[in-house]
N, C-alpha and C positions, 0 to 999 in steps of 0.2 A: 665576365671576371667577378668572382665573389669578393667581397671585402677582407674575408679572412685569408684570401691568398695574397694580399697586397703586403709589400715590405716597404718600409719608410725609414729613411735615415734623417733623424732630426738634429741639425747642426744649430738650431737657433736657441736663443736664450731670452730671459726675461718672462715675458707673458702672452704676447700675441702669437709668435711661432710655436712655442711649446704647447699652447692651447690646441693649435690645430693637430700636432701630433697626438695629443691625448684624445681628441675626437676620433681620430682613426683608431687609436688602439682601443678605445671603449667599443668600437664597432667590430672589433675582432682581428684587426690588422697587426702584423708584427712591426713593432716600432723600436729603433734602436736610438737612443740618444747619446751622441758623442760629445764629450766635453774635454777641454784641454786640462791636464793635471796640475798645470800651474794656475790657470784662470778658469776654474769651473764656473758653471752658471752663477752669476752674481747673486741671485735670489736666494741660494742657500744660505747666504749670510744675512738675508733681510729678515731678522728675527724679532719678535716681540720681547721685551724685558722679562717675561715669564718663561720663556723657552730656553731650553738647555743650551749653554754656549758651547758645548762639546758634541752636540748632535750634527751630523752631516748634512741634514735637511732641516727646512724652516716650513712653517705652515704656508707661507707664501710660495715657496718653491713646490709644495705639494699640491697647491691648488690647481695647478695646470701641468703636473707630471703624474702620470697615472699609468699603471700596466705597461711600463716601458722597460726596456733593457738597457742598462747603464754601462758604457765603457769609457775609458780615458785613453786618447791618443794624442801625442805631442806631434803636431804637424812639422816642427823643425827637424824631426828625424825622419829621414827618408824612409825607412822601413815602416814607420808607423803611418806617414802619409800614403804609402803604397797600400798599406792595409785599409786606409779609409777609401781608397779609390776602388779596391776590390769590393768593399761592401757596397758602394755606390753602384758599381757595375750590375749588381744583382738586384738592385733597388727598383722600386716603381716611381717613388717620389723621394725628393730631397727637400727639406726645409731649411732655410738659411736667413740670417740677418746679419752678415758680415759687413765691415766697412769695405770700401772700394780697395783700400791699401791691402786689407787681409785677403781678399778675393784674388787680387793681382800677385800677391807674394805666394801663395800656395796653389795657383792654378784652380781656384774654386768658384770663378765667377760664373754665372748661370749661363753666359754664352759658351764658355770653355767647357762647361759640363754637358750641355746640349750637343755641342759638336762631337765630344768623345762619346756620349751615351744618347744616340738619337731618340731612344724609346722613353727617356726619363722626362718626369714632370718635376719641375723646379719651382717650388713656391718661395717667393721671397718677400721678406717685409722689410720695409725701409722707413725712414722717418719723414722725409721730405722729397722722396723721389729717388730713382735709380742713380741718377748723376749727382746727387747731392749727399755729401759725406757729414753733414751736420748731425752732431749728437742729438738724439731726441728721446724724451721721456714723455710720459702720457700727460704730466703736469704741463709741460712746454706746449704741447698740442692743444690743450685745453685753453690756454693762454691765447695761443695765436689764431685759433679757429673760431673765436667768439663765445665758446662755451662759457668760460669763466665771466666774461662780461655780462652774460645773461643770468648767471646763477648767483643766488644769494638776495639780499634785500637791500633797500635804499640806505639802511643803516649798516649793513655788514660790510658793504663793499664787494669786490669779486670774490667768489667761492669756488674752490676747485670740488668737483664730485667726488665723493668717498669712495668710489670704484674706479679703477682704471679704465673707464668705459671707452676711451678712444682704442685702446689696446684691444678690448673686447670686440668693438666693431670692426677693427682691421682684421682680427682672427676670423670672424664670420665671413668678411668679403673674400679672404683667402680661401677658406673652405669652399665657398661657392665657385671660385675661380678653378680650383684643383678639380672639384667634382666634374665641372663642365669639361675640363681637359681630359679627364679619365674617360668621360663619354665620348669625346671627339676622337681619343685614340683607339677606341674599338673599331672604327671604320678606318681611320686614316694609318693606324699604326704608328704614328708619329708623336713624340713627346712635345712639351710646350714649356715656356717660361711664364708663369704667373705671377706678376709683381703687384703688390699693394703697399700704398705708403700710408702712414698714419695720418697725414695731412689729407690726402684724397678721402679716406674713410671718414674723417671727421667732417669735412666739407660736405660730403655727399649725405651725411646724417643730420644736416641742419634742417632738412625737411621743410615744415611749414614755417618755421622762423625764417628760413631763407627766402621763401615765397612772400611772407609778409614784407620783407625788406624789398625784394626785387620787383615787386608788383605795386607797393604802396609806400616805399622808402620810409618805412617805420624801423627804426633802430631799436630793437628789444631792450627794455629797461629791467632792472633787478625788481622782481615783483614776488619774490619768494616762490611760493608753491602755486600762485595764481597763474592761470592761463589767459593769454592775451586776446583770445578769440571767443572764449566761452565762460559764462557765469551762471549760477555759482559753480566753480570748478577750482578746487585746491584750497579754498578757505578752510582754516581749521577751527573747529568748535570745541568747547568743553561741555561735557555731559553732567548731569546731576551727581552721578556716582564717581566723577573724577576723571574719566577717560576722554582722550582726545580722538575726535573722528573728523573725517573730511567726506565731501561728496562731490560727484562729477556729473553735473546735470547737463547732458549733452543735446537735450531736445525738449520742446515745449510740452510734450507729452510727460516726459521725466518731471518737469517742473510742476505741472498740474498734479501729478500723483504725489510730489513731495508735499505739497500744500495740503492735500488730503491726510497724508500720514501725520503731520504736524497739527491738523485740525485749523489750518489756515487757508481755506479755500479761497478767500478773498485776494490772496497774493496773486493768482492766476488772472485775475480780472483787473489788477492795479495797471494803470496806462504805463507806468515806469518798468514793468516787468512783462509786458505782453509778448514780447519777442526776445530771442537770445541777444540780438544786438541792443535792444534796450536794456536787458539785464546787465550786459558788459558796461554800458553807460553809467549805470546807476548801481554798480555792484557794492559799493561801500554801504549805501542806504539799506540794500538787500541784506547783506552780511549782518548788518547791526540788528535787523529784525529777526534773522534766523538765530543769531546768538542768544538773544533772550529766550527764545523758545525753546532751544536745545538744552539750555541750562536747566529746564524743567524737566527733562526726560532722562531715562537710564540707557545707557548706550546698548545693552544686549537687546532690550525690548524695541528701540528704535532701529537698530540694524535689522533685527530679524523682520520687522514689518516692511523695511525697504526691500529685502531680498524677496520677500514674498510678492512685492509689487513690481519687481525688476527695475529698482532704482539703484543706480551705482553708488555705494556708499561703503566706508571701510573704517575700522578702528585702527589708529596708527600704533604699530607694534615694534618692538625692539627685536633683535636677532634671537634672542632667548626665547621670546614668544612665537617667533616664526618658526623656529625649529621644535617646538612643542607639537606642531600640527603635522599629523602622519602624512600628508600629502607632501610637505617639504622633506620629510625624512625619507620619503621613498626616493628622492633624488640625491641622497647621500652615498658617496662611495669610499670605501675603506680599503687601505693596502698598507702592509709593512714595508717601509723602505729603509733599508740599513739598520734594522732594529727599532725604527721610530713607527708607531702606529699613526698613520696618516689619514685624514679624512679631507674630502672636498666634495662640491656639488657636481653633479654630472655636466658635461659639455653638451649632452644630447637633450633637448627637450621635445623632440617629435617622437610619435609612436608609430610603429608600422606593424603590419600583419602579414 
């Protein structure tokens, strides 16, 4: 089955579910987003002060809704609910994030849909699991799964990440599950329910921080951009010409090359910095030495030399600077929705031939 032949009914709202719908739409699938005329996707109203109050879409809504057909159906009206069921009967995938009470009221629970339409793949997003009707937003999950406790500095207190990263992660997990279900359906002919909770997506994404705790009982502290296992990694330095840069020295070879670029070869011979573990123990002293030296160099010259020697280093950019880069511009997608010229970045980062 080719992606272009897939038909998807997107009944989800906010970010995670709609992002999955946009992913398939970008690949060429037909995606129909169904909204309530009384309570449309709430993100249509999540507008910046600078956005038009009269527009039916917001930048936030536009970020995860692209190349979709939009229709409104009132499920309280039997004829319109029947129309929805007719659409679902011809679909390959349905995306939902309803509360259990809504599922039950309108016969839209994944189990009910799969019984009626055995070929269907139902992708469901929940906050805390299928049996938990607790309302969940990304902020709440960042708070309850440890992300906020780790993010920030000792002075700032807990800090939310500026992107709804838990939603983004949950969307990726749901994409993976749906794609596997599609692959399985080729041989089995059977549909499947694929369910992802924001909570599980968040916990499974704790990665090395989880293992640091599970194996060494280290509770991560708020250390800003610093990495608990690597140094120098995440320290922020200012250059002679006023730019801010950061470096990620992941190996002893990187460190030796850094000393060469900065004309400080003695650093690699210093007993305090001979290994990564020693550098982590003495990172403050090392950072002070690097700070003095980097204040004497210009950013572009230093970064150019780092790139030539394959040393991970970068200038810290704001989004205006990011989207001046042609590589970032190539990921921008535009579409007019209800008379509004909308833009977003692609949900697809892979390339295939």
